[in-house]
C-alpha positions in Angstrom: 136.5 110.3 90.1 135.7 108.2 87.0 133.4 105.2 86.7 136.3 102.8 87.0 137.5 104.5 90.2 134.3 103.7 92.1 134.7 101.3 95.0 132.1 98.7 96.0 129.6 99.8 98.6 130.2 98.5 102.1 127.8 97.7 104.9 128.2 101.2 106.3 127.5 102.8 102.9 124.3 100.7 102.6 123.3 101.7 106.2 123.7 105.4 105.3 121.7 105.1 102.1 119.0 103.1 103.8 118.6 105.8 106.4 118.3 108.4 103.7 115.6 106.5 101.8 113.7 105.6 105.0 113.7 109.3 106.0 112.4 110.2 102.6 109.6 107.7 102.9 108.6 109.2 106.3 108.7 112.7 104.8 106.5 111.6 101.9 104.1 109.9 104.2 103.9 112.9 106.6 103.1 115.1 103.6 100.2 112.9 102.8 101.6 111.7 99.5 101.6 108.2 98.1 104.6 106.1 99.1 106.9 105.0 96.3 106.9 101.2 95.8 110.5 101.4 94.7 111.6 103.3 97.8 109.6 100.9 100.1 111.2 97.9 98.4 114.6 99.5 98.7 114.2 99.9 102.5 113.0 96.3 102.9 115.8 94.9 100.8 118.4 97.0 102.6 116.9 96.0 106.0 117.3 92.3 104.9 120.9 93.0 103.9 121.7 94.7 107.2 120.1 91.8 109.1 122.2 89.3 107.1 125.3 91.3 108.1 124.4 91.5 111.8 123.8 95.2 111.6 121.1 96.6 113.8 118.4 98.6 112.0 118.3 102.4 112.7 115.1 103.6 114.3 113.9 105.2 111.1 114.2 101.9 109.2 112.3 100.1 112.0 109.6 102.8 111.8 109.2 102.3 108.0 109.1 98.5 108.4 106.4 98.9 111.2 104.4 101.1 108.9 104.5 98.5 106.1 103.5 95.7 108.5 100.5 97.7 109.7 99.5 98.5 106.2 99.7 94.8 105.2 97.5 93.9 108.2 95.0 96.5 107.2 94.8 95.2 103.7 94.4 91.6 104.9 91.6 92.6 107.3 89.8 94.6 104.6 90.1 91.8 102.1 88.8 89.4 104.7 85.8 91.6 105.4 84.9 91.8 101.7 84.9 88.0 101.4 82.4 87.6 104.3 
């Protein structure tokens, strides 16, 4: 299959890729390694895309988004404590 034979990605393709990236993020996290900003951004952008197309998020995507939200809250709390 040549470059010109490639078809555009559909919502189901994006869904499958999103699951793979989210699973990789969770594996990286469970190994105690630093999370890739690019991978995290990819999951967030793909989640937004899925939401815009009325596709429910798979559990693994929801888990990654929940982790990001928790980390953001922690950073905000820590920055608030340093200002006091």
